[in-house]
C-alpha positions as CSV (number, residue, x, y, z in Angstrom):
1,M,74.1,91.9,138.8
2,P,73.1,95.6,138.7
3,Y,74.2,97.6,135.7
4,G,76.2,100.1,137.8
5,E,78.4,97.1,139.2
6,V,79.0,95.7,135.7
7,D,79.8,99.3,134.4
8,R,82.3,99.7,137.3
9,V,84.0,96.5,136.5
10,A,84.1,97.3,132.7
11,K,85.7,100.7,133.3
12,L,88.6,98.8,135.1
13,V,89.6,97.2,131.7
14,P,92.3,99.4,130.2
15,A,91.2,101.2,127.0
16,E,94.0,100.0,124.7
17,L,94.0,98.5,121.3
18,N,93.9,94.7,121.2
19,M,93.0,94.5,124.9
20,T,91.8,91.1,126.1
21,I,90.3,90.2,129.4
22,D,93.4,88.1,130.3
23,K,95.7,91.1,129.5
24,A,93.4,93.4,131.5
25,L,93.6,91.1,134.5
26,K,97.5,91.2,134.2
27,N,97.7,95.0,133.6
28,S,94.9,96.4,135.9
29,H,95.7,95.7,139.6
30,D,92.3,97.1,140.5
31,L,90.5,94.7,138.2
32,K,92.6,91.8,139.5
33,A,91.9,92.6,143.1
34,I,88.1,92.8,142.7
35,Y,88.2,89.6,140.6
36,E,90.0,87.8,143.3
37,D,87.8,89.3,146.2
38,N,84.2,89.2,144.8
39,L,82.6,86.0,143.6
40,E,80.0,87.7,141.5
41,V,82.7,89.7,139.7
42,R,84.7,86.5,139.2
43,K,81.6,84.9,137.5
44,L,81.1,88.0,135.4
45,V,84.6,88.1,134.2
46,D,84.8,84.3,133.6
47,T,81.7,84.5,131.5
48,A,83.1,87.4,129.5
49,V,86.2,85.4,128.9
50,E,84.1,82.6,127.4
51,L,82.3,85.1,125.1
52,E,85.3,87.1,124.1
53,G,86.1,86.8,120.4
54,M,82.8,85.3,119.4
55,P,80.9,86.9,116.5
56,R,78.6,89.6,117.7
57,H,76.0,89.2,115.0
58,A,74.9,86.2,113.1
59,S,72.7,87.9,110.7
60,T,73.2,89.5,107.3
61,H,71.5,92.9,106.6
62,A,70.5,93.5,103.0
63,A,70.9,96.9,101.6
64,G,69.0,97.7,98.4
65,L,66.6,99.9,96.6
66,V,63.4,98.9,95.0
67,I,62.6,100.7,91.7
68,S,59.0,100.6,90.6
69,R,56.5,102.4,88.4
70,E,54.0,102.6,91.3
71,H,54.3,104.8,94.3
72,W,54.6,103.2,97.7
73,W,51.1,104.6,98.7
74,S,49.6,102.7,95.7
75,I,51.0,99.5,97.1
76,Y,50.1,100.0,100.7
77,P,46.8,101.7,101.0
């Protein structure tokens, strides 16, 4: 699905706090209409519903500082 089409559908989701896709389908008549009329949009939205609420990142990023007597250019020639 082209990015422009996905972006157009995403912009139909109301920008409100705690918005879910189910709420968006109930509150946005335009989103509901395109969802019902377009099979590709239906697949897109149904996939998004399955992914909604899942963790976005499974990694942990360490933050730290290494203190050494040597300069970095001594360690990495």
